[in-house]
N, C-alpha and C positions, 0 to 999 in steps of 0.2 A: 933468192930465186933468180935464175937466169932470165933476162929480159926477152930473149926469144921465145922461151916456153910460156911465159906470160902473155906475149902477143898471141901465140897459137891458142892458148887457153881462152882468152877474150873472143878470138874469132869463132872458136867453137861454140861458146856459150851464146854469142850474139846471133850468129848465123844459123846454127842448127839447134840449140838448146831452146832458146826463146824464139828464134826465127823472126827477127824483128823486121817489121815492114815499112815501107815508105809512109811517112805522115802518121806514124803510129807513136803514141807516148809510151815511153819505158820507164818503170819504177826499178831502182836498183836498191837493195837492202844488204847490210852486211856489218861486221864488227869494224872498229876504228882502223885495225891493222890492214884492212883489205884495200885501202885507198889506192895503191898502186894498180890493182887488177880493176877496181871500180872506174879508174880514169880511162883505162884502156877499153872497157866495155863501152863507156860513154862515147869516146872517140868512134868506135866501131859502129855504134848505133847511129850517131849522126852521119857517118859516112854512108850508112845505107838508106838515109833519108828521114830518120826519126824527127817527129815535131819537137819533142822535149824529152830530156832525161832528168827525172826526178831522184835524187839520191838521199837515202836516210841511213845514217850511221847509228849503231847500237852500242852504248857504253855499258859493258858488263858490270863494272864497278859501280855504277849507279843503281842498277838493279839490286846488287848485294846490299848497298847502303839502304835501299828502301825496305828490303826485308829485315835488316837490323834494326832500323830506327823508326819506320813509319808507324802511325797508329794502327793497332790491330785490326779495326774495323774498316780500314781503307784498303787493305790488300787486295781485295777482290775488285776494286773499282777500276774501270777501264775508261780512259778518256774518250769521250764520244767522237772526237775528231778523228781518232785512228780508224774506227770503224767506217766512218764516212768516207775516208780516203780510199779504203779497200772497195767500197761500193762505187765510188767515183771511177776507179780504174776499170771496174766492170763496165759501167756506163760508157766509157770511152773505148772499149774493146782494146784495152792496152796490153803490153807485155810487161813481164815482171821477172826479175832476176834476184835470187836470194842466195847469198854467200853464207855458208854455214861453217863452224858454229857461231851464233851470236854470243853465247856464254861458253867459255872453256869448260869442259866437263870437270866436275869437282869444284867449280867456282864457289858453290854455296856450301861447301863442307864446313862444318862447325856451327851451322845455323840450324835453328828449329826446323825440321823437315815438313812439320805441319804448317808453319807460316810460309815457308818456301813454295809449298804446294798450292797456296791460295793465289799466288801471284802468276798469272798465266802468260803475262806479256813476254815476248812481243806478239804472240798469237792472239788474234782476235776472233771473236765468233763469226764475223761477216766474211771471213776467209772462206768458210765452207760453202757458203751460198755462191760465192764467186767462182769456186771450183765446180760446183754442181752445175751452174748456169753456163759453164765453158765459155766465159766471156773474156777471160785473160789467158794469153799464151804465156805459161810460166815454166821456170826451170830453177832447180835448187842445185847448187854445186859447192864443193869444199873450197875452204881457203885456210892455209896453214897460219896458225898463230903460235907464238912461243908457249903460252900456257897449255895449249892442246898438245903440242909436240912433247913437252916435258912429261906429260902424263902417259903417252904412247911409248916413249923411249926414255924411261927414268934413268937408265944406265948411262945416258950420253950427257955431255955438257950442252946447255941450251942451243948454241949455234949448230952443233952437229945434229941434235935432236930435230931441229927445224929442217935441216937439209935432208935428213933421212926420211922424214915425213913428206917433204915435197917430191922425193923420188918416188914414194908410194903413190902419191896423188898423180904425178905425171904417168905412171904406169896404169893405174885403174881407170883414168880417164882417157887412155889411149893416145895421150899426147906424144907417146914415144914411137908412134906409127908414122910412116910417111905421109899418109892422108888419114887423119883422125875421123873425118866424117864418113869416109868409106869404110873404115874399120867398124865404126858404130852402125852404119847401116847393115854390114854383114852380120854383127852379133844381134841386132834387133830382128833381123829375119830369122836367125836361128831360134830365138825365143819365141817368135810369133809361130813358126812351124810347129813347135812343141805345144804351145797354147792351143792351136787349132786341133791338134790330135786329142788333147784333153777334153775339149768341147765335143769331139765325137764320141766320147765315151758315155755321155748321158749320165753324168755323176750326181748323185744325190747328197754326198758327204765326203769329206776328207778326214782320214784318220792318221794321227801321229802316235807313234809307239817307240819309246826309247827309254833311257834311265829316268826314273821318276816321272815319266810322262806316258799317259794314255788318254788321248783327247780325240773327241769327235767333233768336227764342225760342219753343221748342215748347210747346205746350199739352197738358194731359191731355185725355182724351176728354170728360170731364164739367166741364172748367173753365167757369165762367159768370161773366159780368160783371154781369148784372141780378140784384139780390137785395133782396127786401123793400121794394120801391118806393123804393130809394135810401137807406133806413134800415137800421141793424143792430137785431137783435132778441135779447135774452137768452133764456136757456133757460126763464125763467119769464114770457115774453112781453111784456117791456118793451121798446119801441122807443127807440133812442138814435142820436146821430150822433157816431161816434168822433172825427172832426176837425171843428172849427169854426174856420176855413172849410175847405170841402171842394170840389173841383172835379173829382176824378179818377173814372175808371171803371177798377176794378182786378180782377185776377183772379190765380189761383194757376198759375204755370207747371209744365211737366215739368222737374225739377231735372237731368235727364240730357240734355236736348236744346237747350242754348244753344250757338251756334257763331257765331264771327266776332269783330270788334272794335268797339269803341265808345269814344267821347270824350265825356266829361261836358260838358254845356252850361252848367253853373252850378257855382260852388265848392260844396264839401261841408263841412259842420261835423261832424267826428268827435269828439264829446265835448270840444269846446272847441279842437280843432287844425283849422285850415282847410286842406283839401286842394284845391290849385289845379291845373287843367290835368290832371285825372285821365283816364287812358287804360288800358283793360283789354282783354285778349284771352281768349276763351273757347275751350276745346276739350273736347268730350264733356261739356259742362254745367258745367265747372269753370273758374274764372278761373286761367289758368296764368301770366299776365303782369299785374302791377299796377304802373303807373308813374304819375308826377304831376310837375309843376314844383315842388311844395312839399307836404311832409308825407305822402309816399306811405307811409312806414313805419308811421304811425299806423294807416292802413287795412290795410296788409298784416298788421299784428299782430293786428287784429281778424279778418281772414279766415283767420287760423290758429287760431282759438279751438277749433274742432272740425271733424269731417268734413263738416258741411253749411254751414260758413260761407263757403266760396268758391263756393257755388252759389246759384241764385236762388231766392227764396221769394215774389216777388211781380213782376208786370209791370202797369203802369198807364198809361192814355192820358188826356191833357188837351188840350182843344180851345182855340181861340183866344178863346173867349167868357169864359174865366176872368178875373174881375176882377183877380186877382193878376198874371196874365200880362200883361194890358193895361197895368198900370202901368209895365212894362219895367224893373222894379227888381230887383236882386238882394238878398235879405234875409238872406243867410248863416244862414238858419234853415230846417231840413228841412220843417217843418210848411207854411211858407209857400211855399218854392221847389218843393216837390214838387208843389204844387197850382197852380204856374204852367206846368209843362212836364211831358211825359210822362217816366216814370222807371221804374227796375228796382230791386230790392232784394236785397242779399245776405242769406243767412241764413234764419231761420224763416219758413215759410209758414202762411198763413191757411187754416183748414179750411173756414170758411163759404162760399167761392165753389165748392167742390166739390159737384156734383150727385149723384154716385154714390158710396155708402160704399165701394165696392170700389176706388176710386181713392185713398182716404185714406192707406192705407199707403205710397203712392208720393210723397206731398208731402215737401218738404224739412223738415228738422228741425235746429235750431241754437240756441245760447244768445244768438245776435245777431240783429238784424234792422236793416239799414243801407240806407236809400234814397239813390239818387242819380240826378241828372236828366240824360236823354240826349235831350230833345226840344226843338225849336225850329221856327221857321217855315221853317228850312232843311233840316229832317229830315222826310222823307216816311215815313209808316208804311203799310205794306200787310198784308193778311191772306192767308195761303195757306190754301186750303180743303182739306179731306180728299179732294176730288177732283182736287187739284193746281192749281186756278186761283189766280192772284194778283190780288187786288182792292185798288185803292186805298181807303184808310180815312181818313187825314189828310193833306191837301196844303195847304202855306201855313197851317197851323193850323185848316183848315176841314174839317168832316166831308163825306165823299163818299158817305155812305150814307144 
């Protein structure tokens, strides 16, 4: 990767994504290969006056070894200091940068998917408390590794695959724009304007209809799509962008009102196990059937984690203007694939889209949050108003409102 592009990338992540403040602690987490970008992020944070930059590298091979060789009854154990670290970051009103993927997609191929599904690291349950408390200014961004690039571009030799994937990342992160921050502010304003129009429709539910899909997702009365002008804001008033890139409008659904069946439109990476051909049926808000052409058990195991794991915590819409979607590529990476297509998520719900505190006790709670993609140009999205009218929202990837 060109040094100049990495410099621009680090500047975007530090100054716009996480928006690091003077005297703030910054946590940076990523795969071993991300060291060149991590070091630039650290320099950029210190130049902005950061008090300390705490770097944690994740070794994917060690995770695979654990699943292969660790005692069966130890796979769900999470070292307590990892959760305390996350809570400490919240107590410090810190910033956090995550470079994904920690595990190359398919890293766990050939392993028992049930065992793989029991080891949820590096995700820790305390993460969801920090997100809901809005105590950390966080952002998640992609970093290209050879293992990931080989999966996305199997027809290319490894060096060419890495180069091709970096070209895509440069484009979808708008690093090819003269001013990436200005380009992102423009795109986020477009997304926020549509979200505001959605909120004006007084929607009670969203309906997705397409090949092997007819799904209704109920909303809470105060579920909102438009928030903070397209940005997130911490409890101490710092605006940040949780995902770079981001192309979605998301909200928190009613966890008791999802009905019907849905087929995923893209493969899903569940902690290194790729779930292909995912099919889910919901009844009374709960996923009562989870099937797939490959690795269904990895997802079933995650959705059995706790009471809320088989219910929805997010529903998001993505239009055809998404730079990621327009590439027509499957990245086998949730950060990118979820911003190419409308999606829903099993597990923990975000509190920030809820407009009325009275609705907060009703949102879903879980120790997991797993997005999977259900949108495409062949899937029509409509909204059902509280008056009972059904309105087209997305047809062929184009907004109808």
